[in-house]
C-alpha positions as CSV (number, residue, x, y, z in Angstrom):
1,X,-65.8,-68.6,55.0
2,X,-63.4,-69.8,57.9
3,X,-62.7,-67.8,61.0
4,X,-59.2,-67.2,59.7
5,X,-60.4,-65.8,56.3
6,X,-63.0,-63.7,58.2
7,X,-60.3,-62.1,60.4
8,X,-57.9,-61.6,57.4
9,X,-60.7,-59.7,55.6
10,X,-61.7,-57.6,58.7
11,X,-58.1,-56.4,59.1
12,X,-57.7,-55.4,55.4
13,X,-61.1,-53.5,55.6
14,X,-59.9,-51.7,58.7
15,X,-56.7,-50.4,57.1
16,X,-58.7,-49.3,54.0
17,X,-61.3,-47.6,56.2
18,X,-58.6,-45.7,58.3
19,X,-57.0,-44.3,55.2
20,X,-60.4,-43.1,53.9
21,X,-61.4,-41.7,57.2
22,X,-58.2,-39.7,57.6
23,X,-58.5,-37.9,54.2
24,X,-61.7,-36.3,55.4
25,X,-60.3,-34.4,58.4
26,X,-58.0,-31.9,56.5
27,X,-57.6,-28.5,57.8
28,X,-56.8,-26.9,54.6
29,X,-56.4,-28.9,51.3
30,X,-57.3,-32.6,51.6
31,X,-54.1,-34.8,51.3
32,X,-54.7,-38.0,49.3
33,X,-51.1,-39.1,49.6
34,X,-51.1,-40.8,53.0
35,X,-50.1,-44.3,52.5
36,X,-50.5,-47.5,54.4
37,X,-47.1,-48.8,55.5
38,X,-45.8,-52.3,55.0
39,X,-48.8,-54.6,55.8
40,X,-46.9,-56.8,58.2
41,X,-48.8,-58.5,60.9
42,X,-49.9,-56.1,63.5
43,X,-49.5,-56.7,67.3
44,X,-53.3,-56.5,67.6
45,X,-53.3,-56.9,71.2
46,X,-51.6,-53.6,71.8
47,X,-54.2,-50.8,72.7
48,X,-53.0,-47.2,72.3
49,X,-53.7,-44.6,75.0
50,X,-56.3,-43.1,72.8
51,X,-58.2,-46.5,72.5
52,X,-58.3,-46.9,76.4
53,X,-61.3,-44.4,76.4
54,X,-62.4,-45.7,79.8
55,X,-59.3,-44.1,81.3
56,X,-59.8,-40.6,80.2
57,X,-63.3,-39.8,78.9
58,X,-64.8,-39.2,82.3
59,X,-62.0,-36.8,83.0
60,X,-62.8,-34.8,79.9
61,X,-66.6,-34.5,80.3
62,X,-67.7,-31.0,81.2
63,X,-64.3,-29.6,80.4
64,X,-63.0,-27.3,77.7
65,X,-60.4,-29.3,75.7
66,X,-57.6,-28.4,73.3
67,X,-56.1,-31.2,71.4
68,X,-52.5,-31.6,70.1
69,X,-52.8,-33.8,67.1
70,X,-51.8,-34.6,63.5
71,X,-52.7,-37.3,61.0
72,X,-51.4,-40.1,63.4
73,X,-54.1,-39.2,66.2
74,X,-56.5,-42.0,65.4
75,X,-58.3,-44.6,67.4
76,X,-60.3,-47.7,66.7
77,X,-63.6,-48.3,68.8
78,X,-66.1,-51.0,68.9
79,X,-69.1,-50.4,66.7
80,X,-72.1,-49.2,68.9
81,X,-74.6,-51.9,68.2
82,X,-75.4,-55.4,69.4
83,X,-72.8,-57.9,68.2
84,X,-73.7,-61.5,67.8
85,X,-72.1,-63.8,70.3
86,X,-70.8,-66.0,67.5
87,X,-68.5,-63.3,66.2
88,X,-65.2,-63.4,68.2
89,X,-64.0,-59.8,67.3
90,X,-66.7,-57.1,67.2
91,X,-66.5,-54.7,64.3
92,X,-64.1,-51.8,64.8
93,X,-64.5,-48.3,63.5
94,X,-61.6,-46.0,63.0
95,X,-61.9,-42.4,64.0
96,X,-59.5,-39.4,64.2
97,X,-59.3,-38.3,67.8
98,X,-60.6,-34.8,67.0
99,X,-63.7,-36.2,65.3
100,X,-64.2,-38.9,68.0
101,X,-64.2,-36.3,70.8
102,X,-66.1,-33.6,68.9
103,X,-68.9,-36.0,68.3
104,X,-69.1,-36.7,72.1
105,X,-71.7,-34.0,73.2
106,X,-70.3,-34.3,76.8
107,X,-66.9,-33.1,75.8
108,X,-66.2,-29.7,74.6
109,X,-63.3,-29.5,72.1
110,X,-62.3,-25.8,71.6
111,X,-59.2,-26.0,69.4
112,X,-56.5,-28.0,67.8
113,X,-52.7,-27.3,68.2
114,X,-50.6,-28.8,65.2
115,X,-46.9,-29.6,65.3
116,X,-44.1,-29.7,62.6
117,X,-45.6,-30.9,59.3
118,X,-49.1,-29.6,60.2
119,X,-52.4,-31.1,61.3
120,X,-52.4,-33.3,58.2
121,X,-48.8,-34.1,58.2
122,X,-48.1,-32.7,54.6
123,X,-45.6,-29.8,55.1
124,X,-42.0,-30.2,54.4
125,X,-39.4,-30.5,57.3
126,X,-38.6,-27.1,58.6
127,X,-41.4,-25.6,56.5
128,X,-43.5,-23.0,58.4
129,X,-46.9,-24.1,59.2
130,X,-49.7,-21.6,59.4
131,X,-52.8,-21.4,61.6
132,X,-56.0,-22.5,60.0
133,X,-59.6,-23.9,60.4
134,X,-60.4,-27.7,60.2
135,X,-62.9,-27.8,57.3
136,X,-64.7,-30.8,58.8
137,X,-65.4,-29.5,62.4
138,X,-64.8,-25.9,62.0
139,X,-62.4,-25.9,64.9
140,X,-59.6,-23.4,65.0
141,X,-56.0,-24.9,64.4
142,X,-53.1,-23.2,66.0
143,X,-49.7,-24.1,64.6
144,X,-46.8,-25.1,66.9
145,X,-44.5,-24.6,63.9
146,X,-45.2,-21.2,62.8
147,X,-44.8,-17.8,64.5
148,X,-44.3,-19.4,67.7
149,X,-43.6,-22.9,69.0
150,X,-45.1,-22.5,72.4
151,X,-48.7,-21.7,73.0
152,X,-49.5,-18.3,74.5
153,X,-51.6,-17.3,77.4
154,X,-54.2,-16.2,74.9
155,X,-54.1,-19.6,73.1
156,X,-54.8,-21.4,76.4
157,X,-57.5,-19.0,77.7
158,X,-60.5,-21.0,78.8
159,X,-58.9,-24.4,78.3
160,X,-59.1,-26.8,81.2
161,X,-57.1,-29.7,79.8
162,X,-54.8,-30.0,76.8
163,X,-54.8,-33.6,75.3
164,X,-51.5,-34.7,73.6
165,X,-51.8,-37.5,71.0
166,X,-49.1,-37.8,68.5
167,X,-47.2,-40.8,67.2
168,X,-43.5,-40.3,67.9
169,X,-40.5,-42.4,66.6
170,X,-38.1,-42.2,69.5
171,X,-35.3,-40.0,68.0
172,X,-34.1,-37.0,69.8
173,X,-34.1,-34.7,66.6
174,X,-37.5,-35.7,65.8
175,X,-39.4,-32.5,66.9
176,X,-42.6,-33.8,68.3
177,X,-40.9,-34.2,71.8
178,X,-39.9,-30.6,71.6
179,X,-43.5,-29.6,70.9
180,X,-44.5,-31.6,73.9
181,X,-41.9,-29.6,76.0
182,X,-43.5,-26.5,75.0
183,X,-47.1,-27.6,75.6
184,X,-46.2,-28.8,79.1
185,X,-44.4,-25.5,79.9
186,X,-47.1,-23.3,78.6
187,X,-49.7,-25.4,80.5
188,X,-47.5,-25.3,83.8
189,X,-47.4,-21.5,83.7
190,X,-51.2,-21.3,83.2
191,X,-52.2,-24.2,85.6
192,X,-53.7,-26.4,83.0
193,X,-53.5,-30.1,83.1
194,X,-51.9,-32.2,80.2
195,X,-53.0,-35.7,79.4
196,X,-50.7,-37.6,77.1
197,X,-52.4,-40.5,75.2
198,X,-49.4,-42.8,74.9
199,X,-48.3,-44.5,71.7
200,X,-45.7,-47.3,71.0
201,X,-42.2,-46.2,70.2
202,X,-41.1,-48.3,67.0
203,X,-37.5,-47.5,68.1
204,X,-38.1,-48.2,71.8
205,X,-36.0,-51.4,71.9
206,X,-32.6,-49.7,72.3
207,X,-30.9,-46.5,73.4
208,X,-27.8,-45.4,71.6
209,X,-25.9,-42.3,70.2
210,X,-24.2,-39.2,71.7
211,X,-26.0,-37.4,74.5
212,X,-26.9,-33.9,73.7
213,X,-24.7,-31.2,75.5
214,X,-26.7,-28.4,77.0
215,X,-24.9,-25.6,74.9
216,X,-26.3,-27.2,71.8
217,X,-29.9,-27.4,72.9
218,X,-32.5,-26.3,70.2
219,X,-35.9,-27.2,69.0
220,X,-34.1,-30.0,66.9
221,X,-33.0,-31.4,70.3
222,X,-33.8,-29.7,73.7
223,X,-32.7,-32.3,76.3
224,X,-29.6,-34.1,77.5
225,X,-30.7,-37.5,76.0
226,X,-29.0,-39.7,73.4
227,X,-30.2,-39.8,69.8
228,X,-32.3,-42.8,70.5
229,X,-33.6,-42.9,74.0
230,X,-35.9,-45.9,74.1
231,X,-39.0,-44.3,75.8
232,X,-42.6,-43.8,74.7
233,X,-43.7,-40.2,74.5
234,X,-45.7,-40.7,77.7
235,X,-42.6,-41.9,79.5
236,X,-40.6,-39.0,77.9
237,X,-43.1,-36.5,79.3
238,X,-42.7,-38.0,82.7
239,X,-38.9,-37.5,82.4
240,X,-39.3,-33.7,81.2
241,X,-41.4,-33.2,84.4
242,X,-39.2,-35.3,86.8
243,X,-36.0,-33.9,85.8
244,X,-37.3,-30.3,85.9
245,X,-36.3,-29.6,82.2
246,X,-39.1,-27.0,81.8
247,X,-38.3,-23.2,82.2
248,X,-37.4,-22.3,85.7
249,X,-37.8,-25.9,86.8
250,X,-41.6,-25.6,87.0
251,X,-43.6,-28.9,86.7
252,X,-46.7,-29.6,84.8
253,X,-49.8,-31.2,86.0
254,X,-49.3,-34.4,83.8
255,X,-51.3,-37.5,83.4
256,X,-50.3,-40.5,81.1
257,X,-52.9,-42.7,79.7
258,X,-50.9,-45.9,79.2
259,X,-50.7,-48.4,76.5
260,X,-52.2,-51.9,77.0
261,X,-50.2,-55.1,76.3
262,X,-47.1,-53.3,75.4
263,X,-43.3,-53.7,76.2
264,X,-40.3,-52.0,74.7
265,X,-39.5,-55.1,72.9
266,X,-42.9,-55.3,71.2
267,X,-43.1,-55.2,67.4
268,X,-45.4,-52.4,66.3
269,X,-45.9,-51.4,62.6
270,X,-47.4,-47.9,62.1
271,X,-50.3,-47.8,59.9
272,X,-49.9,-44.1,59.0
273,X,-46.6,-42.4,58.1
274,X,-45.7,-40.2,61.1
275,X,-44.4,-37.5,58.8
276,X,-44.0,-37.1,55.0
277,X,-40.5,-38.5,54.8
278,X,-40.8,-41.6,56.9
279,X,-43.0,-43.7,54.6
280,X,-42.6,-47.2,56.1
281,X,-41.1,-49.3,58.9
282,X,-37.6,-49.5,57.1
283,X,-37.4,-45.7,57.0
284,X,-38.3,-45.3,60.7
285,X,-35.7,-47.9,61.8
286,X,-33.0,-46.4,59.7
287,X,-33.9,-42.8,60.6
288,X,-31.6,-42.7,63.7
289,X,-28.6,-43.4,61.7
290,X,-29.3,-41.7,58.4
291,X,-30.8,-38.5,60.2
292,X,-27.2,-37.3,60.6
293,X,-27.2,-36.7,56.9
294,X,-29.7,-33.8,57.5
295,X,-26.7,-31.8,58.6
296,X,-24.6,-32.6,55.6
297,X,-24.4,-32.0,52.0
298,X,-25.4,-35.6,51.2
299,X,-29.0,-36.7,50.0
300,X,-30.6,-39.3,52.2
301,X,-33.4,-40.3,49.9
302,X,-35.6,-37.1,50.1
303,X,-37.0,-36.5,46.6
304,X,-37.5,-40.2,46.0
305,X,-40.0,-42.9,47.3
306,X,-37.2,-44.3,49.5
307,X,-36.7,-41.6,52.0
308,X,-34.1,-42.6,54.8
309,X,-33.5,-45.8,53.0
310,X,-30.6,-44.7,50.8
311,X,-27.9,-42.1,50.5
312,X,-25.8,-40.6,47.7
313,X,-24.4,-37.7,45.9
314,X,-23.6,-36.5,42.3
315,X,-19.9,-36.4,43.3
316,X,-19.5,-40.0,44.6
317,X,-17.6,-42.5,42.6
318,X,-19.8,-44.2,39.9
319,X,-21.4,-47.4,41.2
320,X,-24.2,-49.9,40.2
321,X,-26.7,-48.0,42.4
322,X,-28.0,-44.6,41.3
323,X,-31.0,-42.3,41.6
324,X,-32.1,-38.8,40.8
325,X,-33.9,-36.7,43.7
326,X,-36.9,-34.9,42.2
327,X,-39.3,-32.6,44.2
328,X,-42.2,-34.5,45.7
329,X,-44.6,-34.9,48.5
330,X,-42.7,-33.7,51.6
331,X,-39.6,-32.5,49.8
332,X,-40.0,-29.6,47.5
333,X,-36.2,-28.8,47.4
334,X,-34.3,-32.1,47.9
335,X,-30.5,-32.0,48.2
336,X,-28.9,-32.9,44.9
337,X,-32.1,-31.9,43.2
338,X,-32.2,-33.3,39.6
339,X,-28.7,-34.7,39.7
340,X,-27.8,-38.2,39.1
341,X,-26.5,-39.5,42.5
342,X,-24.4,-42.7,43.1
343,X,-24.7,-44.2,46.4
344,X,-25.9,-47.2,48.7
345,X,-29.3,-48.7,48.8
346,X,-30.3,-49.6,52.4
347,X,-33.8,-50.8,51.7
348,X,-33.0,-54.5,52.3
349,X,-30.9,-54.0,55.4
350,X,-31.8,-56.1,58.6
351,X,-33.6,-54.3,61.4
352,X,-31.1,-52.2,63.4
353,X,-30.8,-52.3,67.3
354,X,-27.9,-49.7,67.3
355,X,-27.0,-46.6,65.4
356,X,-24.8,-47.3,62.2
357,X,-22.1,-44.7,61.7
358,X,-20.5,-46.7,59.0
359,X,-22.7,-45.0,56.4
360,X,-21.9,-41.5,57.6
361,X,-18.1,-42.2,57.6
362,X,-18.3,-43.8,54.1
363,X,-20.1,-40.7,52.8
364,X,-17.5,-38.4,54.3
365,X,-14.7,-40.5,52.7
366,X,-16.3,-40.3,49.2
367,X,-16.7,-36.6,49.4
368,X,-13.7,-35.0,47.4
369,X,-14.0,-31.6,49.1
370,X,-14.1,-32.5,52.8
371,X,-14.5,-29.0,53.9
372,X,-18.2,-28.9,52.3
373,X,-19.4,-32.0,53.8
374,X,-20.7,-30.8,57.2
375,X,-23.3,-28.1,57.3
376,X,-24.3,-25.6,59.9
377,X,-27.0,-27.9,61.4
378,X,-24.8,-31.1,61.9
379,X,-23.8,-30.2,65.4
380,X,-27.5,-29.6,66.5
381,X,-28.5,-33.0,65.0
382,X,-25.5,-34.7,66.7
383,X,-26.0,-32.7,69.8
384,X,-22.2,-32.2,70.2
385,X,-19.2,-31.0,68.2
386,X,-17.3,-34.1,69.0
387,X,-18.9,-36.2,66.4
388,X,-17.8,-34.1,63.5
389,X,-14.3,-33.7,64.9
390,X,-14.0,-37.5,65.4
391,X,-15.0,-38.2,61.9
392,X,-12.5,-35.7,60.6
393,X,-9.8,-37.1,62.6
394,X,-10.4,-40.6,61.0
395,X,-11.8,-42.5,64.1
396,X,-13.7,-45.7,63.2
397,X,-17.3,-46.2,64.0
398,X,-16.4,-48.6,66.9
399,X,-14.0,-46.0,68.3
400,X,-16.5,-43.3,68.3
401,X,-19.3,-45.3,69.8
402,X,-16.9,-46.4,72.7
403,X,-16.8,-42.7,73.7
404,X,-20.7,-42.7,74.1
405,X,-20.7,-45.5,76.6
406,X,-20.3,-43.6,80.0
407,X,-23.1,-41.0,79.1
408,X,-25.3,-43.9,78.1
409,X,-25.0,-45.6,81.3
410,X,-25.7,-42.4,83.2
411,X,-28.7,-41.7,81.1
412,X,-30.2,-45.2,81.4
413,X,-30.2,-44.8,85.2
414,X,-32.3,-41.6,84.7
415,X,-34.4,-43.3,82.2
416,X,-35.3,-46.2,84.4
417,X,-36.9,-44.0,86.9
418,X,-39.7,-43.0,84.4
419,X,-40.4,-46.2,82.5
420,X,-44.0,-47.4,82.5
421,X,-43.3,-50.5,80.4
422,X,-40.4,-52.8,80.7
């Protein structure tokens, strides 16, 4: 077998092994539906913060640890045995971070905090996530998307360090950054260090969209940043601290374990879906543009296998493209459920480096009853009331985007202060 074929077989084995290992770490019911994304060539030289174990394991030893994690919290490590010098790449083993640290006798993992969608990432958007027990390790799991979104003093009692390791997608209304905010705030109030194990941002190559206005702050968007902010979650944590966005301006004892061989222009293809309705690279890239539909009556692919890769409605004019949303994994009650929807297929579009408003405007124009188009949550997704008003007044996408320019320039100056990667 040639070296090329050996590498190819090894990469395939790793993807399959990772999928198998993750299934064994469920907290309630094992979830067999986690899928590998499009198997494009990985940037194998990039190492996540979790994989840079030499930078944080010594800090954790002898400490009581809590971990903020979900199904994306994985790392690959070299197999612990002598490797023949004739093999260029030693064998890698994929672990969930919770399992990896729990198996280290010098580290004491006390509990796990889980964000929206749960520790296994199987809950619907906005679905309440309950506390539980990890069936594999017996560790208690405390939900950050249940009765409270912020850990209590009781939850943090006896904890020395909180480790945060969740794959983000770089979009303001993706709630993992709000969970980070509350973790940092609670830890600052209780004098506990937070360590972020940094991960790449698949939408980190641009910034765009309206900047959130403070009066529209919510768990769907807490900070005055644009929809696409172009930062890793580690950089974002530094910004939360530096801009004093935590309650009463307090600051957290924060450490970021950086990525290796990463820039904001790096191509990075996620091996695990970060949430139930972002199944592949295409949906992640289209999410900043199609996420606005969450605040409207329009279906954006939920209830199909092409979430955030299409949009449509039963009342759109008939067209060659149609689909019928049905309840499925991650969407028990999709919009336009069981209705034949006509719309637009975006699964073959080129990679975006800016938000596309044409689709939102197109859907508005195709809706016969304009008064029902926008829902109550549209403003909290947009972060401003202006966008709805601009669409209702008939402004074009280019005209609307011009109104974002000044705020984006101001934000970029703030952003540059906290960048770890160029």
